[in-house]
N, CA, C and O atoms as a DFTB+ gen file, in Angstrom:
456 C
 N C O
     1  1     -40.092      96.841    -118.670
     2  2     -39.730      98.220    -118.887
     3  2     -40.954      99.023    -119.289
     4  3     -41.873      98.501    -119.920
     5  1     -40.960     100.278    -118.924
     6  2     -42.072     101.148    -119.305
     7  2     -42.162     101.308    -120.815
     8  3     -43.251     101.511    -121.352
     9  1     -41.054     101.220    -121.492
    10  2     -41.045     101.377    -122.946
    11  2     -41.789     100.249    -123.650
    12  3     -42.175     100.388    -124.811
    13  1     -41.991      99.137    -122.956
    14  2     -42.680      98.002    -123.558
    15  2     -44.129      98.316    -123.896
    16  3     -44.713      97.670    -124.766
    17  1     -44.717      99.293    -123.224
    18  2     -46.142      99.558    -123.414
    19  2     -46.437     100.400    -124.651
    20  3     -47.569     100.392    -125.134
    21  1     -45.461     101.117    -125.169
    22  2     -45.669     101.929    -126.373
    23  2     -45.554     101.031    -127.583
    24  3     -44.596     100.266    -127.697
    25  1     -46.499     101.111    -128.475
    26  2     -46.474     100.267    -129.670
    27  2     -46.719     101.119    -130.901
    28  3     -47.554     102.023    -130.879
    29  1     -46.001     100.836    -131.965
    30  2     -46.189     101.550    -133.229
    31  2     -47.559     101.232    -133.821
    32  3     -48.175     102.077    -134.471
    33  1     -48.022     100.023    -133.596
    34  2     -49.360      99.627    -134.036
    35  2     -49.881      98.536    -133.112
    36  3     -49.119      97.931    -132.357
    37  1     -51.187      98.291    -133.177
    38  2     -51.812      97.315    -132.281
    39  2     -51.361      95.885    -132.550
    40  3     -51.464      95.030    -131.671
    41  1     -50.872      95.620    -133.731
    42  2     -50.474      94.255    -134.093
    43  2     -49.081      93.876    -133.605
    44  3     -48.710      92.703    -133.649
    45  1     -48.323      94.834    -133.149
    46  2     -46.962      94.549    -132.694
    47  2     -47.027      93.725    -131.407
    48  3     -47.676      94.118    -130.438
    49  1     -46.356      92.598    -131.412
    50  2     -46.340      91.742    -130.228
    51  2     -45.318      92.269    -129.221
    52  3     -44.471      93.100    -129.552
    53  1     -45.412      91.778    -128.003
    54  2     -44.465      92.177    -126.970
    55  2     -43.045      91.763    -127.351
    56  3     -42.096      92.507    -127.104
    57  1     -42.896      90.596    -127.943
    58  2     -41.576      90.130    -128.390
    59  2     -41.016      91.054    -129.461
    60  3     -39.835      91.398    -129.422
    61  1     -41.843      91.458    -130.411
    62  2     -41.402      92.379    -131.462
    63  2     -41.016      93.724    -130.861
    64  3     -40.039      94.339    -131.287
    65  1     -41.780      94.184    -129.872
    66  2     -41.480      95.456    -129.227
    67  2     -40.147      95.381    -128.487
    68  3     -39.349      96.316    -128.555
    69  1     -39.905      94.292    -127.792
    70  2     -38.641      94.142    -127.071
    71  2     -37.455      94.148    -128.037
    72  3     -36.414      94.730    -127.733
    73  1     -37.602      93.514    -129.178
    74  2     -36.540      93.519    -130.187
    75  2     -36.323      94.930    -130.739
    76  3     -35.188      95.345    -130.971
    77  1     -37.417      95.659    -130.946
    78  2     -37.325      97.034    -131.431
    79  2     -36.597      97.915    -130.420
    80  3     -35.739      98.715    -130.793
    81  1     -36.938      97.768    -129.146
    82  2     -36.273      98.536    -128.095
    83  2     -34.781      98.230    -128.080
    84  3     -33.957      99.139    -127.984
    85  1     -34.440      96.967    -128.174
    86  2     -33.031      96.564    -128.170
    87  2     -32.284      97.187    -129.344
    88  3     -31.167      97.674    -129.172
    89  1     -32.886      97.180    -130.542
    90  2     -32.240      97.784    -131.721
    91  2     -32.004      99.273    -131.517
    92  3     -30.922      99.781    -131.813
    93  1     -33.025      99.981    -131.005
    94  2     -32.891     101.425    -130.784
    95  2     -31.782     101.701    -129.772
    96  3     -30.933     102.563    -130.002
    97  1     -31.784     100.983    -128.665
    98  2     -30.798     101.230    -127.613
    99  2     -29.394     100.844    -128.055
   100  3     -28.433     101.530    -127.709
   101  1     -29.256      99.771    -128.805
   102  2     -27.946      99.398    -129.341
   103  2     -27.407     100.488    -130.260
   104  3     -26.218     100.804    -130.221
   105  1     -28.279     101.064    -131.089
   106  2     -27.867     102.162    -131.972
   107  2     -27.450     103.377    -131.152
   108  3     -26.436     104.010    -131.447
   109  1     -28.229     103.705    -130.126
   110  2     -27.893     104.847    -129.267
   111  2     -26.541     104.619    -128.600
   112  3     -25.718     105.533    -128.549
   113  1     -26.302     103.426    -128.093
   114  2     -25.020     103.120    -127.434
   115  2     -23.854     103.297    -128.408
   116  3     -22.810     103.832    -128.036
   117  1     -24.030     102.855    -129.640
   118  2     -22.983     103.033    -130.661
   119  2     -22.734     104.517    -130.921
   120  3     -21.589     104.949    -131.056
   121  1     -23.812     105.290    -130.992
   122  2     -23.678     106.722    -131.265
   123  2     -23.064     107.465    -130.079
   124  3     -22.381     108.471    -130.269
   125  1     -23.297     106.981    -128.861
   126  2     -22.649     107.561    -127.681
   127  2     -21.149     107.344    -127.769
   128  3     -20.369     108.265    -127.524
   129  1     -20.745     106.139    -128.117
   130  2     -19.319     105.819    -128.233
   131  2     -18.676     106.663    -129.328
   132  3     -17.547     107.127    -129.164
   133  1     -19.375     106.868    -130.442
   134  2     -18.858     107.684    -131.546
   135  2     -18.832     109.168    -131.203
   136  3     -18.141     109.942    -131.866
   137  1     -19.576     109.575    -130.175
   138  2     -19.618     110.979    -129.775
   139  2     -20.710     111.780    -130.459
   140  3     -20.778     112.996    -130.279
   141  1     -21.559     111.140    -131.231
   142  2     -22.648     111.845    -131.923
   143  2     -23.843     112.071    -131.005
   144  3     -24.642     112.977    -131.240
   145  1     -23.970     111.259    -129.966
   146  2     -24.992     111.431    -128.935
   147  2     -24.257     111.629    -127.621
   148  3     -23.361     110.859    -127.276
   149  1     -24.647     112.673    -126.886
   150  2     -23.944     112.999    -125.646
   151  2     -24.900     112.911    -124.455
   152  3     -25.911     113.612    -124.424
   153  1     -24.589     112.057    -123.478
   154  2     -25.419     111.991    -122.275
   155  2     -25.189     113.229    -121.413
   156  3     -24.068     113.724    -121.302
   157  1     -26.278     113.726    -120.801
   158  2     -26.199     114.854    -119.874
   159  2     -27.006     114.522    -118.642
   160  3     -28.104     113.971    -118.730
   161  1     -26.447     114.866    -117.476
   162  2     -27.114     114.640    -116.205
   163  2     -27.615     115.979    -115.698
   164  3     -26.855     116.944    -115.609
   165  1     -28.901     116.032    -115.365
   166  2     -29.513     117.260    -114.883
   167  2     -29.255     117.494    -113.404
   168  3     -28.711     116.633    -112.712
   169  1     -29.649     118.664    -112.929
   170  2     -29.412     119.059    -111.541
   171  2     -30.088     118.128    -110.544
   172  3     -29.592     117.960    -109.430
   173  1     -31.206     117.523    -110.921
   174  2     -31.921     116.618    -110.023
   175  2     -31.503     115.163    -110.195
   176  3     -32.049     114.283    -109.529
   177  1     -30.543     114.896    -111.079
   178  2     -30.033     113.540    -111.279
   179  2     -30.677     112.780    -112.423
   180  3     -30.408     111.592    -112.603
   181  1     -31.520     113.442    -113.197
   182  2     -32.116     112.796    -114.377
   183  2     -31.100     112.811    -115.514
   184  3     -30.104     113.531    -115.458
   185  1     -31.362     112.009    -116.546
   186  2     -30.437     111.932    -117.671
   187  2     -31.183     112.183    -118.969
   188  3     -32.357     111.839    -119.113
   189  1     -30.475     112.789    -119.905
   190  2     -30.990     112.952    -121.253
   191  2     -29.842     112.702    -122.224
   192  3     -28.675     112.686    -121.833
   193  1     -30.183     112.509    -123.477
   194  2     -29.175     112.212    -124.487
   195  2     -29.263     113.252    -125.590
   196  3     -30.149     113.198    -126.443
   197  1     -28.339     114.192    -125.564
   198  2     -28.305     115.274    -126.544
   199  2     -27.930     114.720    -127.912
   200  3     -26.934     114.009    -128.049
   201  1     -28.731     115.047    -128.924
   202  2     -28.453     114.601    -130.274
   203  2     -29.132     113.294    -130.646
   204  3     -29.006     112.835    -131.781
   205  1     -29.846     112.691    -129.714
   206  2     -30.479     111.396    -129.960
   207  2     -31.493     111.468    -131.093
   208  3     -31.496     110.610    -131.975
   209  1     -32.342     112.468    -131.079
   210  2     -33.381     112.552    -132.100
   211  2     -32.814     112.829    -133.489
   212  3     -33.476     112.571    -134.495
   213  1     -31.603     113.348    -133.547
   214  2     -30.975     113.618    -134.844
   215  2     -30.417     112.350    -135.490
   216  3     -30.263     112.295    -136.710
   217  1     -30.114     111.334    -134.684
   218  2     -29.487     110.124    -135.240
   219  2     -30.448     108.959    -135.407
   220  3     -30.157     108.028    -136.157
   221  1     -31.595     108.990    -134.720
   222  2     -32.535     107.873    -134.828
   223  2     -33.934     108.296    -134.419
   224  3     -34.117     109.256    -133.671
   225  1     -34.910     107.569    -134.919
   226  2     -36.277     107.692    -134.445
   227  2     -36.338     106.855    -133.185
   228  3     -36.166     105.638    -133.250
   229  1     -36.574     107.463    -132.060
   230  2     -36.496     106.749    -130.786
   231  2     -37.620     105.749    -130.585
   232  3     -37.544     104.928    -129.671
   233  1     -38.653     105.788    -131.402
   234  2     -39.736     104.794    -131.394
   235  2     -40.339     104.599    -130.006
   236  3     -40.651     103.474    -129.617
   237  1     -40.503     105.694    -129.257
   238  2     -41.130     105.622    -127.946
   239  2     -40.220     105.167    -126.824
   240  3     -40.690     104.935    -125.710
   241  1     -38.931     105.035    -127.086
   242  2     -37.974     104.618    -126.058
   243  2     -37.521     105.863    -125.301
   244  3     -36.990     106.798    -125.901
   245  1     -37.728     105.879    -123.997
   246  2     -37.380     107.044    -123.189
   247  2     -35.892     107.067    -122.848
   248  3     -35.201     106.054    -122.955
   249  1     -35.417     108.231    -122.438
   250  2     -34.023     108.354    -122.000
   251  2     -33.751     107.453    -120.803
   252  3     -32.672     106.870    -120.695
   253  1     -34.724     107.335    -119.903
   254  2     -34.553     106.469    -118.733
   255  2     -34.370     105.013    -119.160
   256  3     -33.535     104.303    -118.599
   257  1     -35.142     104.569    -120.145
   258  2     -34.999     103.185    -120.633
   259  2     -33.634     102.987    -121.291
   260  3     -32.993     101.953    -121.100
   261  1     -33.193     103.978    -122.063
   262  2     -31.874     103.894    -122.700
   263  2     -30.805     103.750    -121.619
   264  3     -29.942     102.876    -121.703
   265  1     -30.868     104.607    -120.610
   266  2     -29.874     104.579    -119.541
   267  2     -29.864     103.226    -118.826
   268  3     -28.811     102.611    -118.661
   269  1     -31.043     102.771    -118.405
   270  2     -31.117     101.503    -117.659
   271  2     -30.564     100.334    -118.471
   272  3     -29.832      99.493    -117.949
   273  1     -30.922     100.294    -119.741
   274  2     -30.484      99.169    -120.593
   275  2     -28.972      99.215    -120.821
   276  3     -28.300      98.185    -120.758
   277  1     -28.443     100.405    -121.085
   278  2     -26.991     100.504    -121.293
   279  2     -26.250     100.112    -120.021
   280  3     -25.243      99.406    -120.084
   281  1     -26.739     100.563    -118.867
   282  2     -26.060     100.231    -117.617
   283  2     -26.159      98.745    -117.293
   284  3     -25.281      98.207    -116.619
   285  1     -27.201      98.076    -117.753
   286  2     -27.337      96.653    -117.432
   287  2     -26.681      95.738    -118.470
   288  3     -26.148      94.687    -118.114
   289  1     -26.716      96.126    -119.745
   290  2     -26.205      95.215    -120.778
   291  2     -25.323      95.900    -121.816
   292  3     -24.903      95.258    -122.779
   293  1     -25.037      97.171    -121.646
   294  2     -24.301      97.916    -122.662
   295  2     -22.808      97.665    -122.650
   296  3     -22.273      96.981    -121.778
   297  1     -22.154      98.238    -123.644
   298  2     -20.703      98.090    -123.774
   299  2     -19.974      98.904    -122.710
   300  3     -20.516      99.862    -122.159
   301  1     -18.760      98.510    -122.439
   302  2     -17.941      99.223    -121.460
   303  2     -17.683     100.655    -121.916
   304  3     -17.632     101.567    -121.092
   305  1     -17.520     100.859    -123.219
   306  2     -17.266     102.205    -123.746
   307  2     -18.472     103.122    -123.533
   308  3     -18.308     104.285    -123.165
   309  1     -19.683     102.603    -123.763
   310  2     -20.892     103.402    -123.550
   311  2     -21.049     103.728    -122.068
   312  3     -21.392     104.857    -121.717
   313  1     -20.801     102.754    -121.201
   314  2     -20.877     102.980    -119.759
   315  2     -19.860     104.024    -119.316
   316  3     -20.132     104.842    -118.436
   317  1     -18.691     103.984    -119.936
   318  2     -17.652     104.957    -119.612
   319  2     -18.118     106.379    -119.957
   320  3     -17.845     107.315    -119.205
   321  1     -18.804     106.544    -121.065
   322  2     -19.313     107.861    -121.449
   323  2     -20.411     108.326    -120.493
   324  3     -20.511     109.517    -120.200
   325  1     -21.231     107.400    -120.008
   326  2     -22.246     107.767    -119.022
   327  2     -21.577     108.212    -117.718
   328  3     -22.007     109.184    -117.098
   329  1     -20.536     107.506    -117.310
   330  2     -19.792     107.892    -116.106
   331  2     -19.135     109.263    -116.294
   332  3     -19.081     110.067    -115.363
   333  1     -18.645     109.517    -117.486
   334  2     -18.028     110.820    -117.784
   335  2     -19.067     111.935    -117.677
   336  3     -18.758     113.015    -117.172
   337  1     -20.291     111.690    -118.143
   338  2     -21.357     112.683    -118.040
   339  2     -21.675     112.986    -116.573
   340  3     -21.937     114.133    -116.212
   341  1     -21.649     111.953    -115.740
   342  2     -21.877     112.154    -114.306
   343  2     -20.758     113.008    -113.706
   344  3     -21.016     113.897    -112.895
   345  1     -19.522     112.736    -114.106
   346  2     -18.391     113.516    -113.598
   347  2     -18.505     114.978    -114.021
   348  3     -18.280     115.879    -113.214
   349  1     -18.856     115.213    -115.285
   350  2     -18.983     116.584    -115.773
   351  2     -20.093     117.342    -115.053
   352  3     -19.975     118.542    -114.808
   353  1     -21.168     116.639    -114.716
   354  2     -22.286     117.269    -114.022
   355  2     -22.019     117.433    -112.528
   356  3     -22.657     118.252    -111.866
   357  1     -21.081     116.658    -112.002
   358  2     -20.784     116.726    -110.575
   359  2     -21.806     115.981    -109.727
   360  3     -21.899     116.207    -108.521
   361  1     -22.566     115.102    -110.348
   362  2     -23.557     114.298    -109.627
   363  2     -23.815     113.018    -110.380
   364  3     -23.550     112.929    -111.579
   365  1     -24.331     112.030    -109.684
   366  2     -24.664     110.742    -110.303
   367  2     -26.105     110.773    -110.798
   368  3     -26.906     111.598    -110.361
   369  1     -26.419     109.876    -111.703
   370  2     -27.799     109.696    -112.132
   371  2     -28.559     109.135    -110.939
   372  3     -28.113     108.176    -110.308
   373  1     -29.708     109.732    -110.629
   374  2     -30.508     109.354    -109.467
   375  2     -31.689     108.482    -109.900
   376  3     -32.528     108.912    -110.691
   377  1     -31.746     107.264    -109.381
   378  2     -32.828     106.334    -109.729
   379  2     -34.193     106.915    -109.373
   380  3     -35.172     106.652    -110.072
   381  1     -34.276     107.694    -108.304
   382  2     -35.546     108.311    -107.917
   383  2     -35.984     109.352    -108.943
   384  3     -37.174     109.473    -109.235
   385  1     -35.036     110.096    -109.487
   386  2     -35.373     111.075    -110.516
   387  2     -35.866     110.374    -111.776
   388  3     -36.806     110.837    -112.423
   389  1     -35.230     109.257    -112.123
   390  2     -35.674     108.483    -113.286
   391  2     -37.076     107.945    -113.059
   392  3     -37.931     108.039    -113.940
   393  1     -37.315     107.382    -111.884
   394  2     -38.629     106.817    -111.571
   395  2     -39.687     107.902    -111.471
   396  3     -40.854     107.667    -111.784
   397  1     -39.283     109.089    -111.036
   398  2     -40.216     110.208    -110.898
   399  2     -40.567     110.874    -112.204
   400  3     -41.444     111.736    -112.248
   401  1     -39.891     110.486    -113.274
   402  2     -40.230     111.015    -114.588
   403  2     -39.515     112.287    -114.991
   404  3     -39.907     112.915    -115.974
   405  1     -38.476     112.691    -114.269
   406  2     -37.716     113.881    -114.673
   407  2     -37.081     113.615    -116.027
   408  3     -36.428     112.590    -116.228
   409  1     -37.277     114.549    -116.961
   410  2     -36.731     114.362    -118.299
   411  2     -36.607     115.706    -119.007
   412  3     -37.083     116.732    -118.522
   413  1     -35.956     115.671    -120.164
   414  2     -35.750     116.866    -120.973
   415  2     -36.113     116.548    -122.418
   416  3     -35.845     115.454    -122.915
   417  1     -36.727     117.523    -123.083
   418  2     -37.047     117.360    -124.499
   419  2     -36.090     118.141    -125.393
   420  3     -36.193     118.081    -126.618
   421  1     -35.171     118.862    -124.789
   422  2     -34.298     119.730    -125.576
   423  2     -32.817     119.511    -125.255
   424  3     -32.033     120.460    -125.232
   425  1     -32.449     118.272    -125.013
   426  2     -31.050     117.949    -124.797
   427  2     -30.470     118.449    -123.497
   428  3     -29.253     118.591    -123.380
   429  1     -31.312     118.720    -122.515
   430  2     -30.821     119.116    -121.209
   431  2     -30.862     120.601    -120.925
   432  3     -30.377     121.037    -119.882
   433  1     -31.432     121.398    -121.830
   434  2     -31.552     122.837    -121.562
   435  2     -32.614     123.092    -120.496
   436  3     -32.423     123.936    -119.620
   437  1     -33.737     122.364    -120.568
   438  2     -34.796     122.471    -119.566
   439  2     -35.191     121.066    -119.120
   440  3     -35.042     120.095    -119.862
   441  1     -35.694     120.982    -117.898
   442  2     -36.081     119.691    -117.312
   443  2     -37.471     119.821    -116.723
   444  3     -37.828     120.884    -116.215
   445  1     -38.267     118.753    -116.781
   446  2     -39.616     118.774    -116.212
   447  2     -40.120     117.353    -115.984
   448  3     -39.449     116.378    -116.323
   449  1     -41.321     117.254    -115.401
   450  2     -41.910     115.948    -115.083
   451  2     -43.302     115.783    -115.654
   452  3     -44.029     114.894    -115.212
   453  1     -43.706     116.591    -116.610
   454  2     -45.109     116.557    -117.117
   455  2     -45.610     115.187    -117.452
   456  3     -46.755     115.036    -117.879
């Protein structure tokens, strides 16, 4: 995962980083189910999580990494909320948009690829 390359410090091992990513994403998935974090799908098919920064320090974990991990190993309830976000947006999350770096820093109000 791209999130594996971000490290809080130089001494953090890859194994420690993977565990940190898992903890962050598990917390995000729980908050999605509780309704405190809301997934939003942008016009180009990218995804963001509104309220994420208010509930946790994301520790360098991107919205794309959160989405991929939840879709591959997340709970059925979290996946259901992601599907609901796609329905509300009228489009599916696009893997090309995720790979292209489309993202939002403000909960889906604006989108860019900087």
